[in-house]
N, C-alpha and C positions, 0 to 999 in steps of 0.2 A: 850319757847314760852308760854306755858300754865301758868307758874308762872308770866310772864309779864302781860298777859291778866287778871289774877286774881288780880294782884296789881292795874291795871288800873280800873277794876270793883270796887275794894274796895275803891279806891280814889274817883271815881265818887259817890259811895253810901255815903261815909262820907261827901263829899261836899254838896250833895243834902240834907242830913239830918241835916247839921250844921245850927244853928241859927246865927252864926257869919259871914257867907258868904252870901252876897247879892244875891238874885234871881232876875234876870232882864229879862223881856219880851220885845222884840222889833219887830216891823213890818215894819220898814224903817231904812235904814242906808245910811250914806255918808262916803266917804273915801278920803283921801288926802295923799300926801307923801312928805317926806323930802329927804335929800341926803343919809340917812342911815336907815330910818324906815317909817312905815305907821301909820297913825292915822285913826281910825274908830269911827264915832259918831253914836251911836245907838239911835233910836227914837221910841217912842210908840205913835201912833196917832198924829204925828207931833211935839211931845215934846221931847227934848233930855233927855235921861235917863242914859246914860253912855258914857264915852270916853275910847277907847282902844288904846294903843300904843304898837306896836310890830315891831320886825325886819323883813326885807324882807324874811329871811329864815323861820321864824316861820309863817309869813303870807302865804307863798307858801305851807308850810306843812299843815297848817290849811285848805287851799283850797282843797288840795289833799285828806285829811281825810274826809272833808265834802262831797266831790264828791263820795268817796267810800261809805259812809253811804247812801247818796241819791240813788246811783246806786243799792244798795242792796234793798232798798224800791221799786224802779222802777221795778227791775227784778222780785221780788217776788209778786208784785201787778199787773204786766202787764200794768202799767200806767206810762206815762211820766209826771213828775211834771213840771208844767209851771213856768217860771221865771216871775218876774214883768214886764220885757221887753216884754215877750210873751203876757201877759195879756194886756199891754198897746197897743200893735199892734192889738190885736183882738178887743179891744174897739174902736180903731180908725176906723177899718173897719165898725163898726156898728154905727159910728157917735157919740160916747160918749166922 
């Protein structure tokens, strides 16, 4: 297990440091699906910046891994991170 984590950490470090791998920031996304995969369009301030295509299996695994990471942040901070849907709902209540 430790070897696997070390390998993942090394992979992440190499990817972040690489000048050949694009670094993409996004603050909006949209998704759609076909009969065997999912497409995700990433946007930054309303402009598309990347398109991701992945299988259902990898998409579900990604969701679970992201939930794990967010769960760690929430547990250790004592705060619940709001989703954009939560924020939209709150803004609707105040008339925005």
